[in-house]
C-alpha positions in Angstrom: 107.9 92.6 -120.6 110.3 89.7 -120.5 113.0 89.2 -117.9 115.6 89.9 -120.7 114.3 93.4 -121.3 113.7 94.2 -117.7 117.3 93.3 -117.0 118.7 95.5 -119.7 119.0 98.8 -117.9 120.7 97.3 -114.9 123.1 95.3 -117.0 123.9 98.4 -119.0 124.6 100.4 -115.8 127.0 97.7 -114.6 128.7 97.7 -118.0 129.1 101.5 -118.0 130.8 101.3 -114.6 132.9 98.3 -115.5 134.5 99.9 -118.6 136.4 102.7 -116.8 137.0 100.4 -113.9 138.6 97.8 -116.3 141.0 100.4 -117.8 141.8 102.0 -114.4 142.7 98.5 -113.3 145.1 98.1 -116.3 146.6 101.5 -115.5 146.9 100.7 -111.8 147.3 96.9 -111.6 148.2 97.0 -107.9 144.6 98.0 -107.3 142.9 96.1 -110.1 139.7 96.5 -112.0 137.4 94.6 -109.6 138.4 97.0 -106.7 137.7 100.0 -108.9 134.4 98.5 -109.9 133.2 97.9 -106.4 134.4 101.3 -105.3 132.6 103.1 -108.1 129.4 101.1 -107.4 129.5 101.9 -103.7 130.1 105.6 -104.4 127.1 105.8 -106.8 124.8 103.8 -104.4 125.7 105.7 -101.2 126.6 109.2 -102.2 124.1 109.6 -105.1 121.2 107.5 -103.8 118.7 109.8 -105.6 120.2 108.7 -109.0 119.7 105.0 -108.2 116.2 105.4 -106.7 115.2 107.6 -109.6 116.1 104.8 -112.0 114.3 102.1 -110.0 111.2 102.5 -112.2 113.2 101.3 -115.2 113.9 97.9 -113.6 117.6 98.6 -112.7 117.4 96.3 -109.6 116.6 93.3 -111.8 119.7 93.8 -114.0 122.0 94.6 -111.1 120.9 91.4 -109.3 121.3 89.4 -112.5 124.9 90.8 -113.0 125.9 90.0 -109.4 124.7 86.4 -109.7 124.3 85.0 -113.2 127.0 87.2 -115.0 129.4 86.2 -112.2 128.6 82.5 -112.7 129.1 82.9 -116.4 132.5 84.5 -115.7 133.5 81.5 -113.6 132.6 79.2 -116.5 134.7 81.2 -118.9 137.6 81.0 -116.6 137.5 77.3 -117.2 139.1 77.9 -120.6 142.5 78.5 -119.0 142.3 75.4 -116.7 143.6 71.9 -117.2 141.3 69.2 -115.8 144.3 67.3 -114.2 145.2 70.6 -112.4 141.6 70.9 -111.1 141.6 67.4 -109.7 145.1 67.9 -108.1 144.4 71.3 -106.6 140.9 70.4 -105.4 142.1 67.3 -103.6 145.0 69.2 -102.0 142.6 71.9 -100.7 140.2 69.5 -99.1 142.5 69.0 -96.1 142.7 72.8 -95.5 138.9 73.1 -95.9 138.3 70.5 -93.2 140.0 72.7 -90.7 138.5 76.0 -92.0 135.0 74.6 -91.9 135.5 73.4 -88.4 137.0 76.7 -87.3 134.1 78.7 -88.7 131.4 76.6 -87.1 133.1 76.3 -83.7 133.8 80.1 -83.7 130.2 80.8 -84.7 128.8 78.6 -82.0 131.2 79.8 -79.2 131.1 83.5 -80.0 127.4 83.3 -80.7 126.9 82.2 -77.1 129.3 84.9 -75.7 127.5 87.6 -77.7 124.0 86.3 -76.8 123.3 86.2 -80.5 120.4 84.1 -81.9 121.5 80.6 -82.8 120.1 80.7 -86.3 121.8 84.0 -87.1 125.1 82.6 -85.8 124.6 79.4 -87.9 124.0 81.5 -91.0 127.1 83.6 -90.5 129.2 80.5 -89.9 127.9 78.9 -93.0 128.3 82.0 -95.1 131.9 82.5 -93.9 133.0 78.9 -94.3 131.3 77.9 -97.6 130.2 80.5 -100.2 128.7 83.6 -98.7 125.2 84.7 -99.6 124.5 81.5 -101.7 125.2 79.3 -98.7 123.0 81.5 -96.5 120.2 81.4 -99.0 120.4 77.6 -99.1 120.7 77.1 -95.4 117.9 79.6 -94.3 114.9 77.4 -95.2 116.6 74.3 -93.8 116.8 75.8 -90.3 113.6 77.9 -90.7 115.4 81.2 -90.3 113.2 84.3 -90.5 113.9 87.4 -92.8 115.6 89.4 -90.0 118.0 86.6 -89.3 118.8 86.2 -93.0 119.2 89.9 -93.5 121.6 90.2 -90.6 123.7 87.3 -91.8 123.8 88.5 -95.5 124.7 92.1 -94.5 127.5 90.9 -92.3 129.0 88.6 -95.0 128.5 91.3 -97.5 130.7 93.7 -95.4 133.5 91.2 -95.2 133.3 90.4 -98.9 134.0 94.0 -99.7 136.8 94.2 -97.2 138.5 91.0 -98.4 139.0 92.5 -101.9 141.1 95.3 -100.4 142.8 93.5 -97.5 143.7 90.1 -98.8 146.1 91.0 -101.7 147.9 93.6 -99.6 148.1 91.3 -96.6 149.3 88.4 -98.8 152.2 90.5 -100.1 153.2 91.6 -96.6 153.2 87.9 -95.6 155.4 87.1 -98.7 153.0 84.4 -100.0 153.7 82.6 -103.2 151.2 82.8 -106.1 150.0 79.3 -105.2 149.9 80.1 -101.5 147.8 83.2 -102.0 145.4 81.3 -104.3 144.9 78.6 -101.8 144.5 81.1 -99.0 142.0 83.3 -100.9 140.1 80.2 -102.1 139.7 78.8 -98.5 139.4 82.0 -96.5 137.5 84.7 -98.5 133.7 84.4 -98.1 132.0 84.8 -101.4 132.9 83.6 -104.9 132.9 87.1 -106.3 135.4 88.4 -103.7 137.6 85.3 -104.2 137.8 86.0 -108.0 138.3 89.7 -107.4 141.2 89.1 -104.9 142.7 86.5 -107.2 142.5 88.8 -110.2 144.1 91.6 -108.3 147.0 89.4 -107.2 147.5 87.8 -110.6 147.6 91.2 -112.4 150.5 92.3 -110.2 152.2 88.9 -110.4 152.0 88.9 -114.2 150.5 85.4 -114.3 147.3 83.6 -113.6 148.5 81.1 -111.0 146.8 82.7 -108.0 143.5 83.3 -109.8 143.5 79.7 -111.2 144.2 78.2 -107.7 141.7 80.5 -106.0 139.0 79.6 -108.5 139.5 75.9 -108.3 139.7 75.9 -104.5 136.7 78.1 -104.1 134.5 75.9 -106.4 135.6 72.8 -104.5 134.6 74.6 -101.3 131.3 75.6 -102.8 130.3 72.0 -103.2 130.4 71.7 -99.4 127.0 73.4 -99.4 125.4 70.0 -100.1 126.7 67.9 -97.1 126.5 70.9 -94.7 122.8 71.8 -95.5 121.9 68.1 -95.4 123.5 67.8 -91.9 121.7 70.9 -90.7 118.4 69.5 -92.1 118.9 66.3 -90.1 119.8 68.3 -87.0 116.8 70.5 -87.3 114.5 67.5 -87.6 116.0 65.8 -84.6 115.7 69.0 -82.5 112.0 69.3 -83.5 111.4 65.7 -82.5 113.1 66.2 -79.1 111.0 69.2 -78.4 107.9 67.3 -79.3 106.9 69.7 -82.0 105.4 68.7 -85.3 108.4 68.6 -87.7 107.8 70.9 -90.5 109.3 69.7 -93.7 112.2 72.1 -94.6 111.7 74.0 -97.8 115.0 72.6 -99.0 115.3 71.8 -102.7 118.7 70.3 -103.7 118.1 71.1 -107.4 117.6 74.8 -106.7 120.5 75.2 -104.3 123.1 73.0 -106.0 125.7 75.2 -107.7 125.2 73.9 -111.3 127.6 76.5 -112.7 130.4 74.5 -111.0 129.7 71.5 -113.3 129.7 73.9 -116.3 133.1 75.1 -115.2 134.4 71.5 -115.0 132.9 70.7 -118.4 134.6 73.7 -120.0 137.9 72.8 -118.3 137.6 69.2 -119.6 136.9 70.5 -123.1 139.8 72.8 -122.9 142.1 69.9 -121.8 141.2 67.7 -124.8 140.6 70.3 -127.4 142.9 73.3 -126.7 142.4 76.4 -128.7 144.7 79.0 -127.2 143.6 82.1 -129.3 139.9 81.7 -128.7 140.4 80.5 -125.1 142.5 83.6 -124.3 139.7 85.9 -125.6 137.0 84.0 -123.6 139.1 84.2 -120.4 139.6 87.9 -120.9 135.8 88.3 -121.3 135.4 86.3 -118.1 137.7 88.6 -116.2 135.8 91.7 -117.5 132.6 90.1 -116.3 134.1 89.8 -112.9 134.6 93.6 -112.9 130.9 93.9 -113.9 129.8 91.7 -111.1 131.8 93.6 -108.6 130.3 96.8 -109.9 126.9 95.3 -109.3 127.9 94.3 -105.7 129.0 97.8 -105.1 125.7 99.1 -106.3 123.9 96.7 -103.9 126.0 97.8 -100.9 124.2 100.2 -98.5 126.4 101.4 -95.7 123.5 102.6 -93.6 121.9 99.1 -93.8 125.1 97.5 -92.6 125.2 99.9 -89.6 121.6 99.3 -88.8 122.1 95.6 -88.1 124.0 96.4 -85.0 127.5 95.4 -83.8 126.9 91.8 -82.6 126.5 90.1 -86.1 129.4 92.1 -87.4 131.6 91.1 -84.4 130.7 87.5 -84.9 131.4 87.8 -88.7 134.8 89.3 -87.9 135.6 86.5 -85.4 134.7 83.8 -88.0 136.6 85.6 -90.7 139.7 85.9 -88.6 139.5 82.2 -87.5 139.1 80.9 -91.1 141.9 83.1 -92.5 144.4 82.3 -89.7 143.6 78.6 -89.7 144.0 78.4 -93.4 147.5 80.0 -93.2 148.5 77.8 -90.2 147.4 74.6 -91.9 149.1 75.5 -95.1 152.3 76.3 -93.2 152.3 73.1 -91.3 151.7 71.0 -94.4 154.4 73.0 -96.3 151.8 74.1 -98.8 153.3 77.5 -99.3 
C-alpha cells in the first residue's frame, strides 16, 4: 500500500472536520475557522479517544500527520498568490530588526529560567529554539545537533504544542485589546507566535474580522523570514556542541544534521509563487487559490487538534511548561516593545 492510500483516511477525517469549521468560521468570524477546527479536533481526540484509537488500524495517523505538515506547507505556498514580491522584501527586511531582539530574548530566558528551574540544558535549548524560530520544526532540526534524547524532545514539543494552541485563542483577542493596527498585529504574530500553523491561524482570525488580508499577509511573510533563522541557529549550536565535546575530551560524534532535510524548502516555493504573481497577475485564479490555501489552514489546525493529548501535556510536569510560558511571554512582550520604540505600529 502506497503512502498516498495510507494517508487517505486521515486526510478525509481532517476534511470532514474542516468543512463545518470553515462555515462556522464564516458565520462567527470573530472566532474564525482555524479556531473551530482545532477545537473540534481536540474534542474528538480527548473526549472520544475510543473513536480515534478504533480507526488507528486504517492508517489515520499517517494522514493526520501529513495534513498537519505537508498540507499546511502547501497552504503557505498558495498564500503566495496574494503577495507582491516587493512587499515580501520590504516586510522581511523590516522584521529582521525585531527578530534580532526576540531571538535574543528567547535564548536568554531559556538559559536563565532553565537554571532557576533546574531543567536539563538540552530541554531548555529546545524550548528556546522552538519558541524563537518555528516550533516543532526547529526542535526537530535542533535535536540531533545537540544530541537530545527522546524524552527531551517530547517535553519540548509538548510544551510548544500547548502554547501553539493557546496563541490561536489569545493573540487576536489580546491584539484587539491593545488596539493594534492590522500591520502591527501581523508583525507581532509573525515574530511572537511559535509555530507556522498558529501564526497563520491567528492571522486568519484577525483578517476575517478586519475585512482585509493585511494582518495575514504580514504575519505570513514575517514568519517565513523568521523560519529561515533555523539555518544559522542550528549551525551555531552544532559548532558549540563540537567545542564542548572537545573541551570535555570526549570523542566528538558527528551530529546527525542534514541541511537538505531540515531546510524549509516550502519557503522558497512561497517566494517563487509570489514572484510569479507579481509579474503575471491573474486575480480571478489567484483569489480561488488563496481561498483554497485558507481552507487548508483550517484542515491543518483540525489535524493539530486531533494530535493534541491533554493528558500527555500534563504528564510532562510543570517545569517545561513554566519555561515555555516564560519564553513565550518574553518574546511576545519584547516584540511589542521593539515595535513601539521603532514606531512600527
